[in-house]
C-alpha positions as CSV (number, residue, x, y, z in Angstrom):
1,X,93.8,85.3,89.9
2,X,97.4,85.4,88.9
3,X,99.5,84.8,92.0
4,X,101.9,87.8,91.3
5,X,98.9,90.1,91.0
6,X,97.4,88.5,94.1
7,X,100.7,89.1,96.0
8,X,100.8,92.7,95.0
9,X,97.2,93.2,95.9
10,X,97.7,91.7,99.4
11,X,100.6,94.1,99.9
12,X,99.9,97.6,98.4
13,X,102.8,99.3,100.2
14,X,104.1,100.8,97.0
15,X,100.7,102.5,96.6
16,X,99.8,103.5,100.2
17,X,102.9,105.6,100.9
18,X,104.7,103.1,103.1
19,X,107.6,102.7,100.6
20,X,107.6,106.0,98.7
21,X,106.3,109.4,99.5
22,X,105.5,110.1,95.8
23,X,106.0,108.8,92.3
24,X,106.3,110.4,88.9
25,X,104.0,110.0,85.9
26,X,104.3,111.0,82.2
27,X,102.4,114.2,81.1
28,X,100.0,112.1,79.0
29,X,99.0,110.2,82.2
30,X,98.1,113.3,84.2
31,X,94.4,113.0,83.2
32,X,94.3,109.8,85.4
33,X,94.8,112.0,88.5
34,X,93.4,115.0,90.2
35,X,96.5,117.0,89.7
36,X,98.4,119.4,87.4
37,X,101.7,117.9,88.4
38,X,103.6,114.9,87.2
39,X,104.6,114.1,90.8
40,X,101.9,112.2,92.5
41,X,101.8,112.2,96.4
42,X,101.2,108.9,98.2
43,X,98.8,107.4,99.3
44,X,97.7,107.1,95.7
45,X,94.1,108.4,95.2
46,X,93.3,105.2,93.2
47,X,94.5,102.7,95.9
48,X,91.6,101.2,97.8
49,X,93.4,99.1,100.3
50,X,92.3,95.4,100.2
51,X,90.4,96.1,97.0
52,X,93.6,97.2,95.2
53,X,93.9,99.8,92.4
54,X,90.7,101.3,90.9
55,X,92.6,101.9,87.6
56,X,94.7,98.7,87.6
57,X,94.2,98.0,83.9
58,X,95.2,101.5,82.8
59,X,97.6,102.4,85.7
60,X,100.6,104.6,84.9
61,X,103.7,103.2,83.3
62,X,105.7,103.7,86.6
63,X,103.2,101.5,88.4
64,X,103.2,98.9,85.6
65,X,107.0,98.6,85.7
66,X,107.6,98.6,89.5
67,X,108.3,95.3,91.1
68,X,109.6,95.1,94.7
69,X,112.3,92.8,95.7
70,X,109.9,90.3,97.2
71,X,107.8,90.1,94.1
72,X,110.9,89.7,91.9
73,X,112.1,86.8,94.2
74,X,108.6,85.2,94.0
75,X,108.5,85.5,90.2
76,X,112.0,84.1,90.0
77,X,110.9,81.0,92.0
78,X,113.2,81.9,94.9
79,X,110.3,82.5,97.3
80,X,107.0,80.7,97.7
81,X,103.8,82.7,98.0
82,X,103.7,82.0,101.7
83,X,107.4,82.9,102.2
84,X,106.7,86.1,100.3
85,X,104.0,87.0,102.8
86,X,106.4,86.3,105.6
87,X,108.6,89.2,104.3
88,X,105.7,91.5,103.5
89,X,103.6,91.2,106.7
90,X,106.2,92.5,109.3
91,X,106.4,95.8,107.4
92,X,102.7,96.0,106.8
93,X,102.2,95.6,110.5
94,X,104.8,98.2,111.5
95,X,104.8,100.7,108.6
96,X,106.7,103.3,110.6
97,X,109.7,101.0,111.1
98,X,112.4,102.8,109.1
99,X,114.9,99.9,109.2
100,X,112.3,97.4,107.9
101,X,111.2,99.8,105.2
102,X,114.8,100.4,104.1
103,X,115.6,96.7,104.0
104,X,112.4,96.1,102.0
105,X,113.1,98.7,99.4
106,X,116.8,97.8,99.0
107,X,116.1,94.0,98.8
108,X,118.2,93.3,102.0
109,X,115.0,91.8,103.5
110,X,115.5,88.8,101.3
111,X,119.2,88.7,100.6
112,X,119.9,85.7,102.7
113,X,117.5,83.6,100.6
114,X,118.3,84.9,97.1
115,X,122.2,84.7,97.3
116,X,123.6,82.0,95.0
């Protein structure tokens, strides 16, 4: 399995509601969800925890395009896979920690490593 996809699958916080309370989809993607709205509440109905996304290969454009700061740093070679998990796991283990969540979303969680 591709390490980026594996890293995302081991995290899932953009899908389970930890990072975002909802996300938007295009009208033509609404048939993927049990809704008449283009705003999808989190936890996503297609997210299956450790098993990932049930519709990964046809997931909405928003999901295809989103990359958290840790994933971007990993793909840019600034973090190893193991280092990436060291940033992900504290928030996964304390999902109600608003400061950690804010730092994770903003990228502050990895600033000290990725600064030139």
